[in-house]
C-alpha positions in Angstrom: 24.6 -32.6 -9.9 23.4 -29.3 -10.6 24.0 -26.5 -8.2 21.0 -24.0 -7.6 21.2 -20.4 -8.3 19.7 -18.2 -5.9 17.3 -15.3 -8.4 19.5 -12.6 -9.4 18.7 -9.6 -7.2 17.9 -6.3 -8.8 20.5 -3.4 -7.7 19.2 -0.6 -5.4 17.3 1.7 -6.5 17.7 4.2 -4.0 18.1 3.9 -0.5 18.3 6.9 2.3 18.4 6.3 6.1 16.1 9.2 7.9 18.7 10.0 10.4 18.4 12.4 13.0 19.4 16.0 12.9 22.4 17.4 13.9 21.0 19.5 16.3 18.8 16.1 18.3 21.9 14.4 18.0 23.8 17.6 19.9 20.7 17.5 22.0 21.6 13.5 22.6 24.4 14.3 23.6 24.1 16.7 26.2 23.1 13.8 28.8 26.6 13.0 29.1 27.1 16.0 32.0 23.9 15.3 33.5 24.6 11.5 34.1 28.5 12.8 35.0 27.5 15.4 37.6 25.6 12.4 38.7 28.0 9.9 39.6 30.9 12.7 40.1 30.6 12.6 44.0 31.4 8.8 44.2 34.1 9.6 41.8 34.6 12.2 38.8 36.8 9.7 36.5 33.8 7.1 36.9 31.3 10.2 36.3 33.5 11.2 33.1 33.8 7.6 32.1 29.7 6.4 32.4 28.6 10.2 31.2 30.3 9.5 28.1 29.3 6.2 27.8 25.4 6.8 27.8 25.8 9.7 25.6 27.4 8.0 23.0 24.8 5.2 23.3 21.8 7.2 23.0 23.7 8.6 20.1 24.1 5.3 18.7 20.6 4.1 19.4 18.8 7.2 17.6 21.0 6.5 14.4 20.6 2.7 14.5 17.1 2.8 15.6 15.9 6.1 12.2 14.5 3.8 9.7 15.3 3.7 6.6 13.6 4.5 3.2 14.3 2.2 0.5 13.6 1.1 -3.6 15.1 -2.2 -4.7 13.3 -5.7 -6.5 10.1 -3.7 -7.1 9.7 -3.0 -3.6 9.3 0.2 -1.9 9.9 -0.4 1.8 9.7 2.5 3.8 10.9 1.6 7.6 8.9 -1.8 8.3 6.1 -1.3 5.4 6.6 -2.3 1.8 5.1 -2.4 -0.7 5.0 -3.4 -4.5 5.6 -0.7 -7.1 3.0 -1.7 -9.5 0.0 -1.5 -6.9 2.0 2.5 -6.8 0.8 5.8 -8.4 2.2 8.6 -9.8 4.0 10.0 -6.7 4.1 13.7 -6.0 6.6 15.6 -3.7 6.0 18.5 -1.7 8.4 21.2 -0.5 8.5 24.1 1.8 5.0 25.4 3.0 3.0 22.9 0.9 5.0 19.7 2.4 3.8 21.4 5.7 0.6 20.8 4.5 0.6 17.8 3.0 1.9 16.6 6.7 -0.8 18.8 8.8 -3.9 19.8 7.4 -4.2 17.9 4.4 -3.1 14.7 5.8 -5.2 11.6 5.3 -5.8 9.5 8.7 -6.0 6.6 6.3 -2.4 7.0 4.7 0.1 5.6 5.7 2.7 8.0 6.8 6.7 8.5 8.0 7.5 11.4 8.6 10.4 12.9 10.6 10.8 15.9 12.3 14.0 17.9 10.8 13.4 16.4 7.2 10.9 19.0 5.5 10.5 17.9 2.6 7.9 14.5 1.7 6.6 12.7 -1.3 2.8 11.6 -2.0 2.8 8.5 -3.7 -1.0 7.2 -4.3 -2.1 3.6 -4.2 -3.5 2.4 -6.9 -4.7 -1.3 -5.2 -8.0 -1.4 -4.9 -7.8 -4.0 -1.9 -5.7 -2.0 0.3 -7.6 0.7 2.4 -4.7 3.1 2.4 -5.3 5.8 0.0 -1.5 6.8 -0.1 2.2 6.8 1.4 3.6 9.9 3.0 7.3 9.8 3.3 9.8 12.4 4.4 12.9 12.7 2.3 15.7 14.8 1.7 16.4 14.2 -1.5 12.3 13.9 -3.2 12.9 14.2 -6.0 15.4 11.1 -6.1 13.0 8.9 -4.6 10.4 9.6 -7.5 12.7 8.8 -10.3 13.3 5.7 -8.4 10.0 4.5 -7.9 9.1 5.8 -11.5 12.3 3.7 -12.6 11.2 0.4 -10.5 7.7 0.6 -11.6 9.1 0.6 -15.5 11.3 -2.0 -14.4 14.8 -0.2 -15.2 18.1 -1.0 -13.2 19.7 1.7 -13.5 20.4 2.7 -9.8 19.5 6.5 -8.8 22.5 8.5 -8.2 23.4 12.1 -6.7 24.2 12.4 -10.2 20.7 12.6 -11.5 19.6 15.7 -13.1 18.1 18.7 -10.7 14.9 18.7 -9.3 12.4 17.6 -11.3 9.7 20.9 -12.1 6.8 19.1 -13.5 6.2 16.6 -10.0 7.8 18.9 -7.2 5.3 21.7 -6.0 6.4 24.0 -3.5 3.5 26.3 -1.3 2.3 29.8 -2.0 5.5 31.3 0.0 7.7 29.8 -1.9 6.6 30.1 -4.9 6.2 33.5 -5.0 2.5 33.5 -6.0 
């Protein structure tokens, strides 16, 4: 009897959880004293316990509900959406004022976007599939150079993961706004 082996999985080339900023988590934790004040007239100990439990639950839910950006098995996944990398064009990273414009005034309403406040850089990935009505994906990321490198590696079929030791930001794909470049 021959055993069926599952197809070999390629390694994850890139994975990032777009978790909330520290300030948002601190603000969410501030619900603890508010809830504790509500329950203090009943019992101060119960009030403190319920307040701490509610704050912990809110912080946990914020982190657990954070979307993930991932490049694996020839697919780009951003949140719940995914697309095969062979349908993608050359990604471009944007920082500073340029990123702010890409998230704001220059954001194409037909684009698919995963934008998170508190995460400044964005990567714009054009979609080359003529059957897809979405012209591009706009994705917030803390490490645009690594996401760009992972998408490009997946497009050429390389299984080498993009690690934190990947060389610095790619100057030819990263663009900065006028304020950041001094122009």
